[in-house]
Every structure is written in C-alpha cells, then in structure tokens.
C-alpha positions in Angstrom: 2.5 -17.4 9.2 3.8 -20.8 9.0 4.9 -22.2 5.6 2.7 -24.1 5.2 -0.6 -22.1 5.8 1.1 -19.3 3.7 1.3 -21.6 0.8 -2.3 -22.7 1.3 -3.3 -18.9 1.7 -2.0 -17.9 -1.7 -3.5 -21.1 -3.2 -6.8 -19.9 -1.8 -6.3 -15.9 -3.2 -5.4 -17.2 -6.4 -8.9 -19.3 -6.2 -10.7 -16.2 -4.7 -9.8 -13.7 -7.0 -10.3 -15.7 -10.3 -13.9 -15.9 -9.1 -14.6 -12.4 -7.7 -15.4 -9.8 -10.2 -12.7 -7.8 -8.8 -10.4 -10.4 -9.0 -7.9 -9.3 -6.6 -8.4 -6.1 -8.9 -8.9 -7.6 -12.1 -9.7 -5.1 -14.5 -11.3 -5.8 -18.2 -11.6 -2.6 -19.4 -8.5 -2.1 -21.2 -8.8 -5.7 -22.5 -9.2 -6.5 -25.7 -12.1 -9.3 -27.0 -10.0 -13.0 -26.0 -7.8 -11.0 -23.4 -7.8 -10.4 -19.9 -6.9 -7.6 -17.8 -6.8 -8.3 -14.0 -6.0 -6.9 -10.8 9.3 4.0 -1.6 10.5 5.8 -1.1 13.3 8.9 -1.0 13.8 10.4 2.3 13.8 13.7 1.0 11.9 16.7 2.2 9.7 18.7 -0.3 12.2 20.6 -0.9 14.6 18.1 -1.6 16.6 18.2 1.8 17.5 14.5 2.1 17.3 12.4 5.1 20.0 10.1 6.5 19.7 6.5 6.0 21.2 3.5 7.8 20.1 2.5 11.4 17.5 3.1 12.3 17.2 5.8 15.0 15.9 4.2 18.6 12.9 5.7 20.0 13.0 8.7 22.3 12.6 9.3 26.0 9.4 8.6 25.3 8.1 5.2 26.2 4.5 4.4 27.4 2.9 0.9 27.1 -0.4 0.2 25.6 -2.5 -1.9 26.7 -1.1 -5.7 27.5 2.2 -4.6 26.0 1.8 -5.1 22.7 2.2 -1.9 21.2 4.1 1.1 23.0 3.8 4.9 22.2 7.5 5.9 21.5 7.2 9.2 20.5 7.1 10.4 16.4 8.2 7.3 13.9 11.7 8.5 12.9 12.8 9.4 8.8 9.5 11.1 8.2 10.4 14.4 6.6 8.1 17.5 6.9 5.8 18.6 4.0 5.8 21.8 2.5 3.9 23.2 -0.1 4.4 23.9 -3.9 6.5 27.2 -4.4 4.9 29.2 -7.4 5.8 27.2 -10.6 8.1 24.8 -9.2 7.9 21.0 -10.6 6.1 18.5 -8.5 8.6 15.7 -7.1 7.8 12.1 -8.4 6.0 10.3 -5.9 6.2 6.5 -6.3 4.8 4.2 -3.3 5.5 0.0 -3.0 2.8 -1.7 -1.1 2.5 -4.8 0.1 -0.6 -6.6 0.8 -0.8 -9.3 3.9 2.6 -8.3 4.8 3.8 -10.9 7.4 7.4 -12.9 7.4 7.6 -16.4 7.0 10.1 -18.9 5.5 10.5 -16.7 2.1 11.9 -13.9 4.4 10.3 -11.4 2.2 9.5 -9.1 4.4 12.6 -8.8 5.7 14.2 -9.1 2.0 11.8 -5.9 1.2 13.1 -3.9 4.3 16.6 -4.1 3.0 15.7 -3.5 -0.4 14.4 -0.1 0.8 17.2 0.5 3.0 19.3 0.1 0.3 17.7 2.5 -2.3 17.0 5.7 0.6 13.2 4.2 0.4 10.2 3.8 2.7 7.2 1.4 1.7 3.4 0.6 3.1 3.3 -2.7 4.5 -0.6 -3.7 4.8 -0.4 -6.2 8.1 -3.4 -9.1 7.9 -4.6 -9.0 12.0 -5.2 -12.5 11.3 -1.1 -13.2 11.2 -1.0 -11.6 14.6 -3.3 -14.2 15.8 -2.3 -17.8 17.0 -4.3 -20.6 15.2 -5.8 -21.9 18.8 -7.4 -18.6 19.3 -8.6 -18.3 15.7 -12.6 -18.5 17.5 -11.5 -14.6 18.3 -12.1 -14.0 15.5 -15.6 -12.9 14.3 -15.4 -12.6 10.4 -18.5 -10.7 8.8 -21.1 -13.1 7.3 -18.7 -16.3 8.3 -18.6 -18.6 10.9 -16.0 -17.9 14.0 -12.9 -18.8 13.3 -13.2 -19.1 9.4 -10.0 -17.3 7.0 -9.3 -17.4 3.5 -5.6 -17.0 4.5 -5.9 -19.3 7.7 -3.9 -17.7 11.0 -0.8 -18.0 12.6 1.9 -20.2 14.7 3.9 -18.5 17.1 7.1 -18.7 15.4 5.5 -16.7 12.5 4.0 -14.0 15.1 7.2 -13.4 16.3 9.4 -12.8 12.8 6.1 -10.8 11.7 6.3 -8.6 15.0 10.4 -8.3 14.9 9.8 -7.0 11.4 7.3 -4.8 11.6 8.6 -3.2 14.7 11.7 -2.6 12.7 10.0 -1.6 9.4 8.6 1.1 11.7 11.4 2.2 13.3 13.1 2.7 9.9 10.3 5.2 8.7 8.0 2.8 6.9 4.4 2.4 7.4 2.3 -0.6 8.9 -1.2 -0.1 7.6 -3.3 -3.0 7.2 -4.9 -5.9 4.9 -7.8 -6.7 7.1 -8.4 -10.2 8.4 -9.9 -13.2 6.5 -9.2 -12.3 2.8 -12.6 -13.2 2.2 -13.7 -12.4 -2.1 -16.6 -13.2 -4.3 -20.2 -13.1 -4.0 -20.4 -15.4 -0.9 -19.8 -13.3 1.9 -17.0 -11.5 0.1 -16.1 -8.1 1.6 -18.0 -6.2 -1.4 -21.0 -7.8 0.4 -20.7 -6.4 3.7 -22.3 -3.5 5.1 -20.8 -0.4 6.7 -21.0 -1.6 10.4 -19.6 -5.0 9.2 -16.7 -2.9 7.6 -16.3 -1.1 10.6 -16.2 -4.6 12.6 -13.3 -6.1 10.4 -11.3 -2.8 11.0 -11.6 -3.0 14.9 -10.4 -6.7 14.9 -7.8 -6.3 12.4 -6.6 -3.5 15.2 -7.5 -5.6 18.0 -5.2 -8.5 17.2 -2.3 -6.0 16.6 -2.5 -4.8 20.3 -2.7 -7.5 21.5 -0.9 -10.3 20.3 1.2 -11.2 23.5 -2.1 -12.4 25.2 -3.2 -13.9 22.7 0.1 -15.6 22.1 1.4 -15.4 26.0 4.8 -17.2 25.4 5.9 -13.9 23.5 5.0 -11.6 26.1 8.9 -10.9 26.8 9.2 -9.7 23.1 9.8 -6.0 22.3 6.5 -4.6 21.9 5.4 -2.4 18.5 6.8 0.8 18.9 3.6 2.7 18.0 0.0 3.7 19.1 -2.0 1.1 16.2 -4.9 3.5 16.9 -2.8 6.2 15.3 -1.1 5.0 13.0 -3.5 3.0 11.1 -4.6 5.9 8.4 -5.4 3.5 5.9 -5.9 -0.4 3.9 -6.3 -2.2 0.8 -9.5 -4.1 0.9 -9.3 -8.1 -0.4 -9.7 -8.3 -4.0 -10.2 -4.8 -4.2 -14.2 -5.5 -2.9 -16.3 -3.4 -1.3 -15.1 0.0 -1.5 -17.9 1.8 -1.4 -18.9 1.1 2.0 -15.5 0.1 3.6 -14.4 4.0 2.8 -17.9 5.3 4.5 -16.4 2.9 7.4 -12.7 4.2 7.5 -13.5 8.0 7.2 -16.0 7.1 10.5 -12.1 5.7 11.8 -10.3 8.3 11.7 -8.9 6.8 8.4 -7.0 9.4 5.7 -6.8 7.2 2.7 -7.9 3.8 0.9 -6.0 2.2 -1.6 -9.1 -0.1 -2.9 -9.6 1.2 -6.3 -8.3 1.4 -10.1 -7.2 4.7 -11.3 -5.4 6.1 -14.6 -2.3 7.9 -14.2 -3.5 11.0 -13.1 -3.2 13.4 -9.6 -5.3 12.0 -6.9 -8.7 13.3 -5.4 -10.7 12.7 -2.0 -13.6 10.3 -1.6 -15.9 10.2 0.6 -12.8 12.4 2.6 -10.2 9.7 2.2 -7.5 10.2 -0.3 -8.2 7.9 -3.3 -4.5 6.2 -3.4 -5.6 3.5 -5.6 -3.5 1.4 -8.1 -3.1 2.5 -11.4 -3.0 1.7 -15.0 0.5 0.9 -16.9 1.5 -0.2 -20.3 1.7 -3.6 -20.4 4.7 -4.6 -22.9 3.6 -6.6 -26.0 0.0 -6.2 -25.5 -2.4 -3.2 -26.7 -4.0 -2.5 -23.3 -2.9 -1.6 -19.9 -2.4 -3.4 -16.7 -3.0 -2.9 -13.1 0.2 -1.9 -11.1 0.2 -5.5 -8.9 2.2 -8.8 -9.5 -1.0 -11.0 -9.1 -2.4 -9.2 -12.1 0.6 -9.5 -14.1 0.1 -13.3 -13.1 -3.2 -13.8 -14.1 -2.3 -12.5 -17.8 0.3 -14.7 -18.0 0.3 -18.0 -16.4 -3.3 -17.8 -15.3 -4.4 -18.6 -11.9 -1.5 -21.2 -12.1 0.9 -19.8 -9.4 4.0 -21.3 -10.7 3.5 -21.9 -14.9 5.5 -22.1 -17.2 9.7 -22.3 -15.6 10.9 -21.3 -19.6 8.6 -18.5 -19.5 9.0 -16.9 -15.7 12.1 -14.4 -16.5 10.5 -13.0 -19.3 7.0 -12.4 -17.2 9.4 -10.6 -14.6 10.9 -8.9 -17.6 7.5 -7.7 -18.6 6.4 -6.5 -15.1 9.5 -4.9 -14.5 9.2 -2.7 -18.1 5.5 -1.8 -17.6 6.0 -0.5 -14.1 9.3 1.6 -16.0 7.3 2.4 -18.7 4.2 4.2 -16.2 6.7 5.4 -14.4 8.7 7.6 -17.0 5.0 8.2 -18.4 4.3 10.3 -14.9 8.3 11.1 -14.5 8.6 13.0 -17.5 4.8 14.2 -17.9 2.1 15.1 -15.5 4.1 13.7 -12.0 1.2 12.0 -11.0 2.0 9.7 -7.8 2.7 6.2 -9.3 1.1 3.8 -6.8 2.4 0.0 -6.7 0.7 -3.2 -4.9 2.7 -6.6 -4.9 2.4 -9.6 -2.0 4.8 -11.9 -0.4 4.8 -14.5 -2.9 7.0 -16.7 -4.8 4.5 -16.2 -8.0 6.3 -18.2 -10.8 9.8 -18.8 -9.1 9.8 -15.2 -7.9 10.1 -13.3 -10.9 7.9 -10.6 -9.5 9.8 -10.0 -6.5 12.9 -9.7 -8.7 10.4 -7.0 -10.7 9.4 -5.1 -8.5 13.2 -5.0 -6.7 14.6 -4.1 -9.9 12.0 -1.1 -10.2 13.1 0.1 -6.8 17.0 0.2 -7.9 16.4 1.8 -11.2 13.7 4.9 -10.3 14.4 5.1 -6.6 17.8 7.2 -6.9 16.7 9.2 -9.8 16.4 12.9 -9.4 13.4 14.3 -7.9 11.8 11.2 -7.3 10.6 10.1 -3.5 9.9 6.3 -2.7 7.5 7.1 0.2 4.9 5.0 2.1 1.3 6.1 1.8 1.3 8.1 5.0 4.1 10.1 3.6 2.4 11.0 0.2 -0.9 11.8 2.2 1.0 14.1 4.8 2.8 15.7 1.1 -0.9 16.2 -0.1 -2.6 17.5 2.5 0.4 19.9 3.1 -1.1 21.5 -0.3 -3.0 24.5 -1.7 -6.2 22.3 -3.1 -6.4 24.6 -5.6 -2.8 23.8 -6.6 -4.3 20.1 -6.3 -6.7 20.8 -8.8 -4.6 22.2 -11.4 -2.6 19.0 -10.9 -5.3 16.7 -11.5 -6.1 18.9 -14.6 -3.2 17.1 -16.3 -3.9 13.7 -18.2 -2.1 11.0 -18.5 1.6 11.8 -19.5 0.7 15.3 -20.3 3.2 17.9 -19.5 2.2 21.5 -18.8 2.3 22.9 -22.4 4.5 26.1 -21.5 6.9 24.3 -18.7 6.6 23.9 -15.0 8.3 27.1 -14.4 5.4 29.1 -15.8 2.8 26.5 -14.4 0.8 28.0 -11.7 3.3 30.8 -11.7 1.0 33.8 -10.9 -0.3 32.7 -7.8 0.8 34.3 -4.9 3.1 32.0 -3.0 1.2 30.3 -0.3 2.0 30.0 3.7 3.6 27.0 4.8 0.6 24.6 6.1 0.5 22.5 8.7 2.6 19.6 9.9 2.8 16.2 9.0 -0.5 14.0 9.7 -2.8 17.6 9.6 -6.6 17.1 8.8 -7.1 18.1 4.9 -8.3 21.7 4.8 -12.2 21.8 5.4 -13.8 22.1 1.9 -11.3 19.9 -0.2 -13.6 18.3 -3.0 -13.2 15.1 -5.4 -12.6 17.3 -8.2 -11.2 14.1 -10.4 -11.2 14.9 -13.8 -11.4 12.7 -17.0 -8.7 11.5 -19.0 -10.4 10.4 -21.9 
C-alpha cells in the first residue's frame, strides 16, 4: 500500500485495538492489578532430511492461467518437505512459526526484508495478505464489508505501485516455500461492526471477497496486466488466516471450515500441543514469559508495544532498544521452555510496521537468527505445521497434549510412547485429518 496509507493504517490499527475487548489480541488474564497484558522455518523433513536453500525453484512444466491471469496453477509448491509420522519413542521436532498480519510491501520494504531473513536462515514463514492491499483506491466500492458501507476500510486500500510491489513479493515468497494466507480485508475491530459481531454468513462473505481481490488484481488494476501472475491457485492455496484483533473466532471458524480452511490462528493459547476446534487446527499465538514482569505476554509485536509504550507507536527513543530486547528475550525464553520441555510448536505473530523505531522488527530477526539453526528445530509455515500434524497418529498427538507447559516426559523421550507399534506412513502433504480427530486440549493449570 502507499506509504501514507500504511502509516494511517498503523495508527488506525492501534486505535482500534486499544478500544477492542480483544485489543489486537489483548489479554489481561495474566496481568496483575494495575498492569495490562495485551494482545519459519528450517527446510527439513520430519526425519531431519534438510532441503537445499538458495534460489527459488522455478515452476515446472505445468502452467495454467486462472481467471483473468492474476493467478496461475504451476504445479506443486517448491521447498515443501514431505511430512512423516513420529516413530515410537522419537522426540518431536521443535516447530517455530513466524507469521505476519496484513502482509504487503510498501516504502518500508519489510516484506522483502523478511523474505531474505527467511532464506538466510533456512526458514519459511506465513504471510497473511490483506485482500484490500490488492485493490486500488479507485475501485474501493467493490469491497462490501459486513456491517459497513461499501468502500469502507480501516486500513485503507492501495495504489498501483503498492499492488505491483505486493504481488511481486507474494509471488517470490511462495516460490521460496512460504505460505500466503489471509488477514481478510478492512480490519474492523470493536463493538461498532467489528469481526466479533459478524455472523457465519458475514464471515463467509469477508473470506470470499479476500480471495476474489487476490484472484482479480489484474482486472482491478489493468495497468499491471503484463506482470507475472501469482503462481498458485488461491482457492487451494488459502487454508488459514488470523482475524483482525483476534475477534470473531467463534463464527469465523465455522465459516472457514465450510470453505475448506484447515487451520486458524485467531486465539490465545498456552504453550501446549495444538488440538482441533470446529474441525480446524487451532494454531493460535501463545503466552510466553515477559522479562521484568510477573505475568506472561502474547507472542505478538503489537502486544509487547502496548505494554511498553501504550498505544503510542513511537514512544520514548531512549527506551526503544530495551523494549526490543525485552520482546526478543521473552520469545527466546518461550522457545527454550518448549525446546527443553514439551516441544510444543511456538507460534509468533507480527506486523510489517516500524513501531518504536523498528525495534520489534530487529527483535524478531534476532530470534529467527538465534533459533532456526538449532538441532531439531524447524522454522515452518502454518501450512507445513498443519501437514505434519495431519500426518501423525491422533492418539500420539493426544499423548503429547497431556504434557504441560515446559514439561518433558519424566522418563525421557526415548521411552515416551515407546511401547507403541511403529505406525504406517500416512498420506501426503495436505491430506485431510483422519476422521474422528477430536479436540483433546488438556488444562495446563
């Protein structure tokens, strides 16, 4: 989106989240009185076989333009490992997912920056693209947001250059093995028409429109018709998202399930193994230690900012380095707690914003550089994590969910589930979960 629009969007986001109950993932459960808590990928096979990094693989001989040529089917996505089931007594990999809400390329060049960070650290990530970032301002009336007038958006729309740059980054990201999910469209939060007030049918409309803007950007911005298409079928590529301000999850997951989604990342969890909710993997962000405080913090840059500088996106310059270090160290403490404990996947959410001088972007980059090269760590996209979870024996996952936050098996991983017969390999990447999978989340106390 245009630079001026992106700045305005950031302010609008902060204002909306400050007033929303979920407050862009605000959570006060762990905050003491007077304080407020708010709200990858190693390219390795599950058996440790590492795929080569480097230049993105070109699409194969398959090339089938779709619709107006904004997208095209080019075959299987490059750089995706084949998931395998855990063997009896095998220690699970440590998955880490770095995800980005409202991914778009503007003058800050953060999409391209973190594409490079991912490549340099043998990682893949999930980029939640906002559909209105592929819609030009002059076509804004094409967007019919639930409970709002046509053409309304709390994060603006885009201009021709912004669409060009965002399409370029999304295309390259996918070819490098990253996932293109969705952050939907207008980013409406709070009691006045926010996503928490939307019905199942209204969520279906929002999802369908988000897909349509990605599938028709050449029609809506005809000056860009000669650009290469996005090299995927978005009807098949889009399998998950995160709702604005983490609002509306109850009705959203029902709508998303009916439309073929496989996961949702719109909630707040402890660091335990994920379960399914309404048929979707609940891959929500998590609570991790907050250095210097007695309560935990959500794994999102916005929420660290709110607890440091409030809703001021550019707080005290003298404190910015410390604030970034605090976020970095909190995420690393959460990583260590899982890595040396129950090995629950660590889910991290961020925005392409330069809040507090960009200190949170620096913090996230340092976390990527610190963890993604460690043994048995796989920094993966949500798609890759969902593929791996779908490949596992449901009973094994239920046993893993029995481990509390930071709890490793008492007798060690070598004996954990060691009395089980080795299961036959299951399915292929993207295969649906076995029938009968249930949400068996267990309380962590």
